[in-house]
TITIVO-163467 format. One record per residue (C-alpha): x, y, z. Coordinates in steps of 0.05 Angstrom, whole numbers, plus 32768, in hexadecimal, padded with zeros to 4 digits. Layout:
REM residues N
XYZ ...
END
This chain:
REM residues 436
89D5885A8551 89D388A08570 89E488AA85B9 899C88BF85C7 8980888085A6 89B0885585CF 89998878860F 8950886B85FC 895F882185F0 897D881B8635 894188418651 890F880F8634 893887D68652 893987FA8695 88EE88068692 88E187BB8688 891187A886BF 88ED87D886EE 88AF87AB86E8 88D8876C86F1 88F487868732 8925875E875C 890E87198743 894386F7876D 897E871F8752 898E874A878E 89D2876187A5 89DA878787E6 8A0887C387DF 8A0F87E08824 89C987F4883C 89AC87F087F6 899287B687CD 89A787B78784 89828791874D 898287958701 895387D286FC 897B87FC872C 89BF87E8870F 89AB87F686C6 8987883686D9 89C2885386FF 89EF884486C4 89BC88658696 89B888A286C4 8A0488A786C6 8A0788A58679 89D188D98673 89F4890886A3 8A3389048678 8A088911863B 89EB894F865C 8A3089698670 8A4689638627 8A068985860F 89ED89B9863F 89B289CB8612 89978985861E 899E898F8668 897689CF8664 894189AA863B 893B89748670 893289A886A7 88FD89CC8680 88D6898B8673 88DC897886BC 88BF89BA86D3 888689B586A2 8870896D86AC 8894895486EA 8884898F8717 886689658750 88A489398755 88D289768756 88A98994878F 88AB895187B4 88F7894E87A9 8900899287C9 88D7897D8805 88FF893C880B 89408964880D 892289928842 89098957886C 894F8937886F 8962896B88A5 892B895088D3 8939890588CB 893C88E2890F 895A88A088F8 8984889D88B9 8984885188B6 893A885088A8 893F888A8876 897888728849 895288408820 8916886C8815 894188A78801 8965887A87CF 8924886087B3 890788A687AB 894788BC8788 894188828757 88F788888747 88F088D48745 892E88DC8719 891588A386ED 88D388C886E2 88F7890986D0 892788E486A2 88EB88C38680 88CB89068671 890B891B864F 891E88DC8628 88DB88C8860B 88D188FE85D6 889C88EB85A4 886588BB8590 889688868577 88BC888585B9 887B888285E0 8860884885B6 889F882185C3 8898882E860E 88508817860D 886387D885E8 889687C9861F 885E87D58651 882F87A7862B 886487708626 886B876E8671 881F876E867A 88198731864D 8851870F8673 882E871A86B6 87EE86FC869A 881286BD8685 883886B786C7 87F986C786EF 87D1868E86D2 880C865F86DB 880C86708725 87C08668872B 87BF8623870A 87FF86078729 88048629876D 884D8637875E 886B867D8762 88A786A4874A 88E186AD877C 88CE86F5878B 888A86E087A6 887F86D587F0 8857869787DD 8892867687BC 88A8863B87E7 88EF865787EC 88D38697880C 88B486748848 88F186828874 88EA86CC8866 889E86D0886B 889186A188A5 885186C488B7 883386B28874 884786688875 88098652889B 87DD86738866 88028654882B 87CD861E8821 879886538816 87C1868687EF 87ED865D87C2 87BB86648788 87BE86B0878B 87E786CF8752 882186FC8765 884D86F78725 88888727872B 886F8746876B 8879873087B3 8830872887C3 87EA872587A4 87D6876C87BA 8810878C8794 87FF87628756 87B68775875C 87C787C0875F 87F387B68721 87B7879786FD 878887D08714 87B7880186F2 87C387D686B5 878087B886A0 875E87F9868A 879D880E8665 87A287CC8641 875987CF862D 87618812860B 87A7880985F1 87A287C585CD 878287CE8589 877587858576 872F87748591 873E872C85A2 877E873C85C8 875F877885E9 872787508609 875487148616 8786873E863C 875087658661 872787298677 87678703868A 877D873E86B5 8739874286D7 873986F786E7 877F86FB8706 876C8739872E 872F8715874A 875D86D9875B 878787078787 874A871587B3 8767875A87C2 872C878087DE 874587C687CF 875487B28787 87118790877E 86F387D28793 872187F48760 870A87C3872A 86C187D2873B 86CD881D8736 86F2881686F4 86BA87EA86D8 8686881C86F0 86A3885986CD 86B68833868D 86728842866B 8684888C866C 86C0887D8640 869D884E860F 8672885F85D3 8627885085CF 8631881085A7 866487F485D9 863788058613 85FD87DE85F5 8626879F8604 864E87B68640 861887D2866E 85EC8793866D 862B87688678 8641879686B1 85FE879486D4 85F9874986CC 863E874186EB 8629876C8727 85EC87408732 861386FF872C 86498719875A 8614872C878D 85F386E8878A 863886C78791 864986EF87CF 860586E187EE 860A869687E1 8651869287FB 864086BA883A 86028690884B 86178649883C 865786208835 866085F587F8 868685B487F6 86B885B587BD 86DF857787AB 871685988782 874C85AE87B5 876385E88789 871D86058782 870F85F687CC 874A862287E1 8731865B87B7 86E9865387CF 86FD864F8819 8728868D8814 86F086B487F1 86BD869C8825 86EB86AE885E 86F386F58845 86A986FF8837 869286E2887A 86C4870B88A2 86B28749887B 866987438890 867E873488D7 86A6877488D9 86E8875988BE 8703874B8903 870286FF8904 873D86D7891C 875A86CF88D6 874E871888C5 878E872D88E8 879F875788AB 8764878588B8 877987938900 87C1879E88EA 87AC87CF88B4 878387F688E6 87C187F98912 87EB881388D8 87B7884988CB 87B6885E8915 880288628919 8807888A88D8 87D288BC88ED 87F088C38932 883588D58919 8819890288E3 87F78929891A 883689288946 885D894A890E 882889818909 8817896B88C2 885E897388A8 886B892888A2 889E88FB88C3 88CE88FB8887 88EB88C3885D 88EC88808881 88DC889F88C5 8895888588C9 88B0883D88C8 88E2885188FE 88AB886C892B 8880882E891F 88BB88028930 88D28826896F 8894884B8988 8854882A896E 881288448988 87E9880C896A 87F487C2895A 881187B58914 882B876E891B 8871877088FB 885D87A288C5 887987E988C0 886387FD8879 88208823887B 880287F88843 87DD8837882C 87FE886587FA 87D188A0880A 87E0889A8854 882A888F8847 883188D08821 880988F68855 882D88DA8892 887488DD8875 8872891C884B 883C8946886A 87FD89698855 881E89978822 883C895E87F8 87FD89368801 87D1896E87E5 8804897A87AD 88008930879C 87B489348799 87BB8971876C 87EA894A873F 87B789118738 878189448728 87B0896386F4 87B8891E86D4 876D891086D4 875D895586B8 878C8949867D 877089038671 8729891E866E 873F8955863F 875A891F8611 872388EC861B 871888E785D0 875C88C485D0 8758887B85E0 879288738610 877D88B08639 873D888B864B 8763884F8665 8791887C868D 875688A286AB 8733886286C0 8774884586DD 877E88858705 8739887E8724 874988368736 878C884A8753 87698872878B 8751883387B1 878588048793 87BF882B87B3 87A6881C87FA 87B487D187F2 87FD87C387E0 883A87C6880D 887987EB87F8 8858881D87C8 8896884787CB 88BA881187A3 887D87FB877B 889588078734 885188008710 8839883F8735 88768867871E 886F884A86D8 8826885F86D7 883A88A786E7 887088A486B1 8840888B867C 880B88BF8691 883A88FA868E 885A88E3864D 881688DA862D 880289218641 8844893C8628 8845891985E5 87FB892385D5 8802896E85E4 8840897185B8 881F894C857E 87DE89738584 87B689348577 87A688F08595 87E688C78598 87C5888585AB 
END
């Protein structure tokens, strides 16, 4: 086996471990938490650096590819280095700087290592394998009420997430799989369902995986991701042929009507359900719907008030820095020491758009928007290619879906989506034809 092939093998393993995340295997090394993905990736990066030292032409090639496809992340890296000189509290910055180093370098390494269609298909098969695994685990959680150790709804996590303990009765049916909460899992599904629909060739498995993903997303009751699902479903007809739309559009319109009738019935009358499992789901749905029509400020809608507080704090400190941003980790520091609005115990903005704006300023924010436009432009140019349609739809859903999860900076599915998107653009352009 060649050295390059061995590096690729370790890369695929690292990519899969990125999705798995901590999963209970966490070792604290000073201020940093190390788990399988980080350990294996740092070893891979070290091996690759040695490889580049021994072959400078390969190093030049990696730089050229990074400039061509990873330009946004290079610009962001320069700004991060610049912002280090203005950090107020290093303790709050260390972890975020380390995470950015890991994920940005992983993206640039991916652009270099995955060279052709064969490599990309292998990567997509790794991605598909994890998606199937989450579907299986997700339904296990829904039907049993049990959760993996990484979930805040796992019984062993009660000591850490005391604030959520009182809500366990209502939320134990919500799937979280390999993520800490249902919102993160729902955002993963919003990014994955369209891709799975257009990537899987077998008709039975395509629809089975798509419908299963939709059911699990609905079970999370993540409002931002339900909006994302609605947007994705609404633009899907533009990416289907006439024959497919003959079946899809009536089914879509029927679903909208049925969903509307369900919301109306739930909001206007309370049903008595004997099955305790279904009762928990129904009561949680009804609570969200009723509070939504009341303005979302009911007693149990503490999360809405907290999110508004997070938004107010983020905007305030964005303005205080004259639009330059607070820098890595400093927004959490300001919220912790000098909050201007109530945020309960939360310091993460829970809004990826706002997090980039408040931490890294208007320039990086606009560059990020330009990067997303760049991706969408390329997807639309290649819309005759099946996978590009799925990526385009997922990108549309990502706009509202990314305002829901916590810890987006360490949310691997987002970084993986960027990796797959850039690699698809690179390899399709290189091949001069549709790759998938």
